DSSP file (Angstrom, degrees, kcal/mol; ACC not computed):
  #  RESIDUE AA STRUCTURE BP1 BP2  ACC     N-H-->O    O-->H-N    N-H-->O    O-->H-N    TCO  KAPPA ALPHA  PHI   PSI    X-CA   Y-CA   Z-CA
    1    1 A M              0   0    0      0, 0.0     2,-0.3     0, 0.0     0, 0.0   0.000 360.0 360.0 360.0 123.3  -15.8  -21.1   17.4
    2    2 A T        -     0   0    0      1,-0.1     2,-0.3     0, 0.0     0, 0.0  -0.591 360.0-120.7 -88.4 140.0  -17.8  -18.4   15.5
    3    3 A A        -     0   0    0     -2,-0.3    -1,-0.1     1,-0.1   132,-0.1  -0.600  22.3-129.2 -81.5 138.6  -15.8  -15.8   13.7
    4    4 A K        -     0   0    0     -2,-0.3    -1,-0.1   130,-0.3   130,-0.0  -0.539  32.0 -99.0 -80.6 147.2  -16.4  -12.3   14.6
    5    5 A P        -     0   0    0      0, 0.0    -1,-0.1     0, 0.0     3,-0.1  -0.323  21.8-130.8 -64.1 151.0  -17.2   -9.8   11.8
    6    6 A R        -     0   0    0     62,-0.2     4,-0.3     1,-0.1     3,-0.1   0.742  45.9-126.1 -74.4 -22.1  -14.4   -7.7   10.6
    7    7 A G     >  -     0   0    0      3,-0.1     4,-1.8     1,-0.1    -1,-0.1   0.014  21.6 -83.0  94.8 155.2  -16.4   -4.5   10.9
    8    8 A A  H  > S+     0   0    0      2,-0.2     4,-2.3     1,-0.2     5,-0.2   0.884 122.6  49.7 -61.5 -44.9  -17.1   -1.7    8.3
    9    9 A T  H  > S+     0   0    0      1,-0.2     4,-3.1     2,-0.2     5,-0.2   0.928 111.8  46.5 -74.3 -38.0  -13.9    0.3    8.7
   10   10 A L  H  > S+     0   0    0     -4,-0.3     4,-2.3     1,-0.2    -1,-0.2   0.920 114.3  50.0 -69.6 -35.7  -11.6   -2.7    8.3
   11   11 A T  H  X S+     0   0    0     -4,-1.8     4,-1.7     2,-0.2    -2,-0.2   0.894 110.0  50.1 -68.4 -35.5  -13.6   -3.8    5.3
   12   12 A I  H  X S+     0   0    0     -4,-2.3     4,-2.6     2,-0.2     5,-0.2   0.941 111.4  49.0 -59.5 -54.6  -13.4   -0.4    3.8
   13   13 A L  H  X S+     0   0    0     -4,-3.1     4,-2.9     1,-0.2     5,-0.3   0.941 110.5  50.6 -58.2 -43.9   -9.6   -0.3    4.3
   14   14 A A  H  X S+     0   0    0     -4,-2.3     4,-1.5    -5,-0.2    -1,-0.2   0.876 109.0  50.9 -58.1 -37.9   -9.3   -3.7    2.8
   15   15 A L  H  X S+     0   0    0     -4,-1.7     4,-1.5     2,-0.2    -1,-0.2   0.861 110.8  48.8 -66.3 -39.8  -11.2   -2.5   -0.2
   16   16 A L  H  X S+     0   0    0     -4,-2.6     4,-1.1     2,-0.2    -2,-0.2   0.898 110.2  51.4 -70.3 -37.3   -8.9    0.5   -0.6
   17   17 A L  H  X S+     0   0    0     -4,-2.9     4,-1.6     1,-0.2    -2,-0.2   0.805 104.0  59.2 -63.2 -29.8   -5.8   -1.9   -0.3
   18   18 A A  H  X S+     0   0    0     -4,-1.5     4,-1.9    -5,-0.3    -1,-0.2   0.896 100.2  55.5 -70.5 -37.1   -7.4   -4.0   -3.1
   19   19 A L  H  X S+     0   0    0     -4,-1.5     4,-2.1     1,-0.2    -1,-0.2   0.834 104.3  54.3 -57.6 -33.0   -7.3   -0.9   -5.3
   20   20 A M  H  X S+     0   0    0     -4,-1.1     4,-3.4     2,-0.2    -1,-0.2   0.882 104.7  54.4 -67.4 -37.6   -3.5   -0.7   -4.5
   21   21 A V  H  X S+     0   0    0     -4,-1.6     4,-2.3     2,-0.2    -2,-0.2   0.919 108.5  46.6 -61.7 -40.5   -3.2   -4.3   -5.7
   22   22 A I  H  X S+     0   0    0     -4,-1.9     4,-1.7     1,-0.2    -1,-0.2   0.935 113.7  51.9 -68.4 -37.0   -4.9   -3.5   -9.1
   23   23 A S  H  X S+     0   0    0     -4,-2.1     4,-1.6     2,-0.2     3,-0.2   0.945 109.3  47.9 -58.3 -49.8   -2.5   -0.5   -9.3
   24   24 A D  H  < S+     0   0    0     -4,-3.4     3,-0.3     1,-0.2    -1,-0.2   0.919 111.2  49.3 -58.7 -45.7    0.5   -2.5   -8.6
   25   25 A F  H  < S+     0   0    0     -4,-2.3    -1,-0.2     1,-0.2    -2,-0.2   0.792 111.8  51.7 -63.7 -29.6   -0.4   -5.1  -11.2
   26   26 A H  H >< S+     0   0    0     -4,-1.7     3,-2.4    -3,-0.2     4,-0.4   0.821  88.5  83.9 -82.2 -29.5   -1.1   -2.2  -13.7
   27   27 A K  G >< S+     0   0    0     -4,-1.6     3,-1.9     1,-0.3    -1,-0.2   0.826  86.8  52.2 -44.0 -50.6    2.4   -0.5  -13.1
   28   28 A P  G 3  S+     0   0    0      0, 0.0    -1,-0.3     0, 0.0    -2,-0.1   0.680 111.9  46.7 -69.0 -14.1    4.3   -2.6  -15.6
   29   29 A F  G <  S+     0   0    0     -3,-2.4    -2,-0.2    -4,-0.2     2,-0.1   0.367  82.9 121.2-104.7   2.4    1.8   -1.8  -18.4
   30   30 A A    <   -     0   0    0     -3,-1.9     5,-0.0    -4,-0.4    -3,-0.0  -0.388  45.1-165.8 -68.0 141.1    1.7    1.9  -17.8
   31   31 A H        +     0   0    0     -2,-0.1    -1,-0.1     3,-0.0    -4,-0.0   0.468  65.6  91.7-105.0  -0.6    2.7    3.9  -20.8
   32   32 A H  S >  S-     0   0    0      1,-0.1     3,-1.9     3,-0.0    -2,-0.1  -0.838  76.2-137.9 -92.8 126.9    3.1    7.2  -18.7
   33   33 A P  G >  S+     0   0    0      0, 0.0     3,-0.6     0, 0.0    -1,-0.1   0.725 100.5  61.4 -53.2 -26.5    6.7    7.6  -17.4
   34   34 A G  G 3  S+     0   0    0      1,-0.2    -3,-0.0    70,-0.0    70,-0.0   0.305  86.6  76.8 -88.5  10.0    5.4    8.8  -14.0
   35   35 A E  G <   +     0   0    0     -3,-1.9    -1,-0.2    -8,-0.1    -5,-0.2   0.254  61.8 124.2-108.6  15.3    3.5    5.5  -13.2
   36   36 A G  S <  S-     0   0    0     -3,-0.6     2,-0.2     1,-0.1     9,-0.1  -0.318  72.5 -92.9 -68.1 156.2    6.4    3.3  -12.2
   37   37 A F        -     0   0    0      6,-0.1     7,-3.1     7,-0.1     2,-0.7  -0.470  35.7-133.0 -59.9 134.2    6.4    1.5   -8.8
   38   38 A V  E     -A   43   0A   0      5,-0.3     2,-0.6    -2,-0.2     5,-0.3  -0.847  25.4-174.1 -96.7 115.3    8.1    3.5   -6.2
   39   39 A F  E >  S-A   42   0A   0      3,-2.9     3,-0.8    -2,-0.7    14,-0.0  -0.922  70.8 -25.8-120.1 110.9   10.5    1.2   -4.2
   40   40 A F  T 3  S-     0   0    0     -2,-0.6    -1,-0.2     1,-0.2     3,-0.1   0.886 130.0 -45.7  54.8  47.6   12.2    2.7   -1.2
   41   41 A G  T 3  S+     0   0    0      1,-0.2     2,-0.5    -3,-0.1    -1,-0.2   0.366 116.4 109.2  83.4  -5.6   11.9    6.2   -2.8
   42   42 A T  E <   -A   39   0A   0     -3,-0.8    -3,-2.9    53,-0.1     2,-0.5  -0.931  65.6-134.2-110.1 121.0   13.0    5.3   -6.2
   43   43 A R  E     -A   38   0A   0     -2,-0.5    -5,-0.3    -5,-0.3     2,-0.2  -0.621  29.2-142.4 -71.3 121.0   10.5    5.3   -9.1
   44   44 A L        +     0   0    0     -7,-3.1     2,-0.3    -2,-0.5    -7,-0.1  -0.529  23.0 174.7 -90.9 152.8   11.2    2.1  -11.0
   45   45 A A    >>  +     0   0    0     -2,-0.2     4,-0.9    -9,-0.1     3,-0.7  -0.909  46.2   9.9-141.5 170.4   11.1    1.6  -14.7
   46   46 A G  H 3> S-     0   0    0     -2,-0.3     4,-2.2     1,-0.2     5,-0.1  -0.269 123.7 -10.4  65.2-140.8   11.8   -1.1  -17.2
   47   47 A T  H 3> S+     0   0    0      1,-0.2     4,-2.2     2,-0.2     5,-0.3   0.874 134.3  57.3 -68.6 -38.8   12.6   -4.7  -16.0
   48   48 A A  H <> S+     0   0    0     -3,-0.7     4,-2.9     1,-0.2     5,-0.4   0.922 110.6  44.9 -55.8 -44.4   12.9   -3.6  -12.3
   49   49 A N  H  X S+     0   0    0     -4,-0.9     4,-1.7     1,-0.2    -2,-0.2   0.905 109.8  55.4 -64.3 -45.7    9.3   -2.2  -12.5
   50   50 A T  H  < S+     0   0    0     -4,-2.2    -1,-0.2     1,-0.2    -2,-0.2   0.845 117.8  33.8 -56.9 -38.0    8.1   -5.3  -14.3
   51   51 A I  H  X S+     0   0    0     -4,-2.2     4,-1.2     2,-0.1    -2,-0.2   0.892 120.5  43.4 -84.4 -46.1    9.4   -7.5  -11.5
   52   52 A V  H  X S+     0   0    0     -4,-2.9     4,-2.6    -5,-0.3     5,-0.3   0.942 105.5  57.6 -73.9 -45.8    8.9   -5.6   -8.3
   53   53 A A  H  X S+     0   0    0     -4,-1.7     4,-2.4    -5,-0.4    -1,-0.2   0.926 110.1  44.9 -60.2 -43.0    5.5   -4.1   -8.8
   54   54 A P  H  > S+     0   0    0      0, 0.0     4,-2.5     0, 0.0    -1,-0.2   0.850 109.1  57.2 -66.1 -24.8    3.8   -7.6   -9.3
   55   55 A I  H  X S+     0   0    0     -4,-1.2     4,-2.5     1,-0.2     3,-0.2   0.991 111.0  42.5 -62.8 -54.7    5.7   -9.0   -6.3
   56   56 A F  H  X S+     0   0    0     -4,-2.6     4,-2.7     1,-0.2    -1,-0.2   0.834 110.3  57.7 -63.6 -33.4    4.2   -6.2   -4.2
   57   57 A G  H  X S+     0   0    0     -4,-2.4     4,-2.9    -5,-0.3    -1,-0.2   0.927 110.3  44.9 -61.0 -40.4    0.8   -6.7   -5.8
   58   58 A I  H  X S+     0   0    0     -4,-2.5     4,-2.8     2,-0.2     5,-0.3   0.940 110.7  51.2 -70.5 -41.0    0.8  -10.3   -4.7
   59   59 A I  H  X S+     0   0    0     -4,-2.5     4,-2.1     1,-0.2    -1,-0.2   0.912 114.7  44.9 -59.3 -42.0    2.0   -9.6   -1.3
   60   60 A L  H  X S+     0   0    0     -4,-2.7     4,-3.4    -5,-0.2     5,-0.2   0.907 109.8  55.6 -64.6 -38.8   -0.8   -7.0   -1.0
   61   61 A A  H  X S+     0   0    0     -4,-2.9     4,-2.5     2,-0.2    -2,-0.2   0.926 108.4  47.1 -59.0 -46.7   -3.3   -9.5   -2.5
   62   62 A V  H  X S+     0   0    0     -4,-2.8     4,-2.7     2,-0.2    -1,-0.2   0.924 112.9  51.5 -58.9 -45.5   -2.4  -12.0    0.2
   63   63 A Y  H  X S+     0   0    0     -4,-2.1     4,-2.1    -5,-0.3    -2,-0.2   0.939 108.0  49.9 -59.2 -48.0   -2.7   -9.3    2.8
   64   64 A V  H  X S+     0   0    0     -4,-3.4     4,-2.8     2,-0.2    -1,-0.2   0.898 111.3  49.1 -52.6 -47.0   -6.1   -8.2    1.6
   65   65 A Y  H  X S+     0   0    0     -4,-2.5     4,-2.7    -5,-0.2    -1,-0.2   0.909 109.1  53.9 -61.5 -39.0   -7.3  -11.8    1.7
   66   66 A G  H  <>S+     0   0    0     -4,-2.7     5,-2.5     2,-0.2     4,-0.5   0.892 110.1  46.7 -62.6 -36.8   -5.9  -12.1    5.2
   67   67 A I  H ><5S+     0   0    0     -4,-2.1     3,-1.0     3,-0.2    -2,-0.2   0.950 113.2  47.7 -70.9 -47.2   -7.9   -9.1    6.3
   68   68 A F  H 3<5S+     0   0    0     -4,-2.8    -2,-0.2     1,-0.3    -1,-0.2   0.877 120.0  39.4 -58.5 -37.8  -11.2  -10.3    4.7
   69   69 A A  T 3<5S-     0   0    0     -4,-2.7    -1,-0.3    -5,-0.2    67,-0.2   0.416 108.3-126.9 -92.8   3.8  -10.7  -13.8    6.2
   70   70 A M  T < 5 +     0   0    0     -3,-1.0    66,-2.3    -4,-0.5     2,-0.2   0.863  46.4 172.7  50.7  47.3   -9.4  -12.4    9.5
   71   71 A R    > < -     0   0    0     -5,-2.5     3,-1.7    64,-0.3     4,-0.4  -0.583  42.8-126.2 -86.5 148.1   -6.3  -14.5    9.4
   72   72 A K  T >  S+     0   0    0      1,-0.3     3,-1.8    -2,-0.2    -1,-0.1   0.871 106.6  62.5 -58.8 -41.8   -3.5  -14.2   11.8
   73   73 A F  T 3> S+     0   0    0      1,-0.3     4,-1.5     2,-0.2    -1,-0.3   0.663  88.7  73.0 -64.3 -12.0   -0.8  -13.8    9.0
   74   74 A A  H <> S+     0   0    0     -3,-1.7     4,-3.2    -8,-0.2    -1,-0.3   0.823  88.5  63.2 -71.9 -24.8   -2.5  -10.5    8.0
   75   75 A L  H <> S+     0   0    0     -3,-1.8     4,-1.8    -4,-0.4    -1,-0.2   0.952 105.6  38.4 -65.5 -53.8   -1.2   -8.7   11.1
   76   76 A P  H  > S+     0   0    0      0, 0.0     4,-2.4     0, 0.0    -1,-0.2   0.851 116.6  54.4 -68.6 -29.4    2.5   -9.0   10.4
   77   77 A L  H  X S+     0   0    0     -4,-1.5     4,-2.8     1,-0.2     5,-0.2   0.942 110.4  47.2 -56.5 -49.8    1.9   -8.3    6.7
   78   78 A G  H  X S+     0   0    0     -4,-3.2     4,-2.2     1,-0.2    47,-0.3   0.834 110.8  49.5 -69.0 -30.0    0.0   -5.2    7.7
   79   79 A I  H  X S+     0   0    0     -4,-1.8     4,-2.6     2,-0.2    -1,-0.2   0.918 114.2  47.7 -68.8 -43.7    2.8   -4.0   10.1
   80   80 A F  H  X S+     0   0    0     -4,-2.4     4,-2.5     2,-0.2    -2,-0.2   0.917 113.6  46.5 -57.8 -46.6    5.4   -4.6    7.2
   81   81 A Y  H  X S+     0   0    0     -4,-2.8     4,-2.6     2,-0.2     5,-0.2   0.930 111.2  50.3 -70.7 -46.2    3.3   -2.8    4.7
   82   82 A A  H  X S+     0   0    0     -4,-2.2     4,-2.3    39,-0.3     5,-0.2   0.946 112.2  49.3 -52.2 -50.0    2.6    0.2    7.1
   83   83 A A  H  X S+     0   0    0     -4,-2.6     4,-2.0     1,-0.2     5,-0.2   0.917 110.4  51.0 -62.4 -41.5    6.3    0.6    7.9
   84   84 A Y  H  X S+     0   0    0     -4,-2.5     4,-2.9     1,-0.2    -1,-0.2   0.895 110.6  46.1 -60.8 -40.0    7.2    0.4    4.3
   85   85 A V  H  X S+     0   0    0     -4,-2.6     4,-2.0     2,-0.2    -1,-0.2   0.923 112.0  51.7 -68.7 -41.1    4.7    3.1    3.2
   86   86 A I  H  < S+     0   0    0     -4,-2.3    -1,-0.2     1,-0.2    -2,-0.2   0.833 118.1  39.4 -64.2 -34.3    5.8    5.4    6.2
   87   87 A L  H  X S+     0   0    0     -4,-2.0     4,-1.5    -5,-0.2    -1,-0.2   0.835 112.6  55.4 -81.1 -35.9    9.5    4.9    5.0
   88   88 A N  H  X S+     0   0    0     -4,-2.9     4,-2.1    -5,-0.2    -2,-0.2   0.848 100.4  60.4 -68.3 -34.5    8.8    5.1    1.2
   89   89 A M  H  X S+     0   0    0     -4,-2.0     4,-1.9     2,-0.2     3,-0.3   0.989 109.5  37.4 -63.4 -65.8    7.0    8.5    1.5
   90   90 A P  H  > S+     0   0    0      0, 0.0     4,-2.8     0, 0.0     5,-0.2   0.869 115.2  56.1 -52.5 -40.6   10.0   10.6    2.9
   91   91 A L  H  X S+     0   0    0     -4,-1.5     4,-2.7     1,-0.2    -2,-0.2   0.900 107.8  48.4 -60.6 -44.5   12.5    8.6    0.8
   92   92 A F  H  X S+     0   0    0     -4,-2.1     4,-2.4    -3,-0.3    -1,-0.2   0.891 112.8  48.0 -62.9 -38.8   10.6    9.6   -2.4
   93   93 A I  H  X S+     0   0    0     -4,-1.9     4,-1.0     2,-0.2    -2,-0.2   0.882 113.4  46.7 -73.4 -39.0   10.4   13.2   -1.4
   94   94 A L  H  < S+     0   0    0     -4,-2.8    -2,-0.2    -5,-0.2    -1,-0.2   0.872 113.7  49.1 -68.5 -38.0   14.1   13.3   -0.6
   95   95 A T  H  < S+     0   0    0     -4,-2.7    -2,-0.2    -5,-0.2    -1,-0.2   0.892 124.6  26.4 -67.1 -38.7   15.1   11.6   -3.8
   96   96 A Y  H >< S+     0   0    0     -4,-2.4     3,-2.1    -5,-0.2     6,-0.7   0.325  80.9 135.2-110.5  12.9   13.0   13.8   -6.1
   97   97 A H  T 3< S+     0   0    0     -4,-1.0     4,-0.0     1,-0.3    -4,-0.0  -0.413  81.4  11.2 -66.8 136.3   12.7   17.1   -4.3
   98   98 A G  T 3  S+     0   0    0      1,-0.3    -1,-0.3    -2,-0.1    -2,-0.1   0.408 107.6 110.1  83.5  -1.0   13.3   19.9   -6.7
   99   99 A T  S X> S-     0   0    0     -3,-2.1     3,-1.0     1,-0.1     4,-0.8  -0.579  84.1-103.8 -98.6 164.9   13.1   17.6   -9.8
  100  100 A P  T 34 S+     0   0    0      0, 0.0     4,-0.5     0, 0.0     3,-0.3   0.771 115.0  71.3 -57.0 -24.8   10.4   17.4  -12.5
  101  101 A V  T >4 S+     0   0    0      1,-0.2     3,-1.1     2,-0.2     4,-0.3   0.911  96.9  48.7 -61.7 -40.3    9.1   14.3  -11.0
  102  102 A M  T <4 S+     0   0    0     -3,-1.0     3,-0.5    -6,-0.7    -1,-0.2   0.700 108.2  57.9 -68.4 -23.0    7.7   16.3   -8.0
  103  103 A Q  T 3< S+     0   0    0     -4,-0.8    -1,-0.2    -3,-0.3    -2,-0.2   0.456  82.3  83.0 -82.0  -4.9    6.2   18.7  -10.6
  104  104 A E  S <  S+     0   0    0     -3,-1.1     2,-0.3    -4,-0.5    -1,-0.2   0.795  92.9  48.9 -66.4 -29.2    4.2   16.1  -12.3
  105  105 A H  S    S-     0   0    0     -3,-0.5     2,-0.1    -4,-0.3     0, 0.0  -0.793  84.8-116.0-118.1 150.8    1.4   16.4   -9.7
  106  106 A S    >>  -     0   0    0     -2,-0.3     4,-2.2     1,-0.1     3,-1.0  -0.419  29.6-110.8 -80.9 160.8   -0.4   19.3   -8.2
  107  107 A W  H 3> S+     0   0    0      1,-0.2     4,-1.9     2,-0.2    -1,-0.1   0.728 118.1  66.9 -57.3 -28.7   -0.3   20.4   -4.6
  108  108 A A  H 34 S+     0   0    0      2,-0.2    -1,-0.2     1,-0.2     5,-0.1   0.773 111.4  33.8 -59.3 -33.3   -3.9   19.2   -4.4
  109  109 A Y  H <> S+     0   0    0     -3,-1.0     4,-1.8     2,-0.1    -2,-0.2   0.860 118.0  51.2 -91.3 -47.6   -2.6   15.6   -4.9
  110  110 A L  H  < S+     0   0    0     -4,-2.2    -2,-0.2     1,-0.2    -3,-0.2   0.762 106.8  53.6 -70.6 -25.9    0.8   15.8   -3.1
  111  111 A V  T  < S+     0   0    0     -4,-1.9     4,-0.5     1,-0.1    -1,-0.2   0.948 117.8  30.4 -76.1 -52.1   -0.6   17.3    0.2
  112  112 A P  T  > S+     0   0    0      0, 0.0     4,-2.3     0, 0.0     3,-0.5   0.781 100.9  81.9 -79.5 -23.6   -3.3   14.7    1.0
  113  113 A Y  H  X S+     0   0    0     -4,-1.8     4,-3.0     1,-0.2     5,-0.3   0.850  90.6  47.5 -51.4 -43.5   -1.7   11.8   -0.6
  114  114 A P  H  > S+     0   0    0      0, 0.0     4,-2.8     0, 0.0     5,-0.3   0.884 111.6  53.6 -69.5 -32.9    0.7   10.9    2.3
  115  115 A F  H  > S+     0   0    0     -3,-0.5     4,-2.6    -4,-0.5    -2,-0.2   0.948 113.5  41.3 -64.8 -45.3   -2.3   11.2    4.8
  116  116 A V  H  X S+     0   0    0     -4,-2.3     4,-2.7     2,-0.2     5,-0.3   0.957 118.0  46.2 -69.4 -48.0   -4.4    8.8    2.9
  117  117 A A  H  X S+     0   0    0     -4,-3.0     4,-2.3    -5,-0.3     5,-0.3   0.961 120.1  39.2 -54.2 -53.0   -1.5    6.3    2.1
  118  118 A I  H  X S+     0   0    0     -4,-2.8     4,-2.5    -5,-0.3     5,-0.4   0.895 117.2  51.3 -67.1 -36.8   -0.3    6.3    5.7
  119  119 A G  H  X S+     0   0    0     -4,-2.6     4,-1.6    -5,-0.3    -1,-0.2   0.883 112.2  44.8 -69.7 -37.4   -3.8    6.4    7.1
  120  120 A V  H  X S+     0   0    0     -4,-2.7     4,-2.0     3,-0.2     5,-0.2   0.911 119.0  41.3 -73.7 -44.2   -5.0    3.5    5.1
  121  121 A S  H  X S+     0   0    0     -4,-2.3     4,-1.5    -5,-0.3   -39,-0.3   0.930 123.5  37.0 -69.0 -45.0   -1.9    1.3    5.7
  122  122 A S  H  X S+     0   0    0     -4,-2.5     4,-3.0    -5,-0.3     5,-0.2   0.838 114.4  56.8 -77.6 -31.7   -1.4    2.1    9.4
  123  123 A G  H  X S+     0   0    0     -4,-1.6     4,-3.1    -5,-0.4     5,-0.2   0.951 108.4  46.3 -65.7 -45.6   -5.1    2.2   10.0
  124  124 A A  H  X S+     0   0    0     -4,-2.0     4,-2.8     1,-0.2    -1,-0.2   0.934 115.3  45.8 -60.6 -47.1   -5.6   -1.4    8.8
  125  125 A A  H  X S+     0   0    0     -4,-1.5     4,-2.6   -47,-0.3    -1,-0.2   0.928 112.3  51.5 -65.0 -41.5   -2.6   -2.7   10.7
  126  126 A W  H  X S+     0   0    0     -4,-3.0     4,-2.9     2,-0.2    -2,-0.2   0.954 111.3  47.3 -59.5 -47.6   -3.7   -0.8   13.8
  127  127 A L  H  X S+     0   0    0     -4,-3.1     4,-1.7     1,-0.2    -2,-0.2   0.946 112.0  50.8 -56.2 -47.5   -7.3   -2.3   13.5
  128  128 A L  H  < S+     0   0    0     -4,-2.8    -1,-0.2     1,-0.2    -2,-0.2   0.898 110.0  49.8 -57.5 -42.2   -5.8   -5.8   13.0
  129  129 A Y  H >< S+     0   0    0     -4,-2.6     3,-1.6     1,-0.2    -1,-0.2   0.931 110.6  49.5 -67.8 -44.7   -3.6   -5.3   16.1
  130  130 A R  H 3< S+     0   0    0     -4,-2.9     3,-0.3     1,-0.3    -1,-0.2   0.821 118.5  41.3 -60.1 -28.1   -6.7   -4.2   18.2
  131  131 A R  T >X S+     0   0    0     -4,-1.7     3,-1.7    -5,-0.2     4,-0.6   0.079  74.8 118.8-106.8  18.3   -8.5   -7.3   16.8
  132  132 A K  G X4 S+     0   0    0     -3,-1.6     3,-0.6     1,-0.3    -1,-0.2   0.772  72.0  60.9 -63.5 -26.3   -5.7   -9.8   17.1
  133  133 A A  G 34 S+     0   0    0     -3,-0.3    -1,-0.3     1,-0.2    -2,-0.1   0.788 105.0  52.1 -61.2 -29.6   -7.8  -12.0   19.6
  134  134 A D  G <4 S+     0   0    0     -3,-1.7  -130,-0.3    -6,-0.2    -1,-0.2   0.601  88.2  99.4 -84.8 -18.8  -10.3  -12.3   16.7
  135  135 A L    <<        0   0    0     -3,-0.6   -64,-0.3    -4,-0.6   -65,-0.1  -0.474 360.0 360.0 -79.2 145.2   -7.8  -13.5   14.1
  136  136 A R              0   0    0    -66,-2.3   -65,-0.2   -67,-0.2    -1,-0.1   0.431 360.0 360.0-123.4 360.0   -7.7  -17.1   13.4
C-alpha cells in the first residue's frame, strides 16, 4: 500500500504546530513575565510552567510527527489539541479581563490571535479527519 501525500495545507499546518512545539519548550526559559504557558486560562509561572510547558511540547511534537507520517494516532491528538485551544482562549480572557495581563499586547495581536490559533489547531484536526482513510 502506497502512502498518499499529506498535501500542502496539512504540511503547512504541521509546520506551524512545530513552531508551537519550539515555543512550548522555550516557555520555562523565558525571562519576560508574560511568556508563561497558559493552562486552562491561567498563565503559569515557576515550577508549574517548568513542568507543564514541556509536557505540552512533547504532546505537540508527537502530534506533529503523526501529521508528517500520516499516522492514525494524530487524529485523536489533533481533536484533543483543537478542543484544548478552543477552551483555553475564552478561559484566558475571562481570567484576565480588565487586568494588566490583557494590556501587555496590542489589539493588533489580540484580535487575530484566536483566529490563527483556532484555525491552525482545528484546521489540522479537520483535515486529518477528512483524510482518516489515508492514515496508517
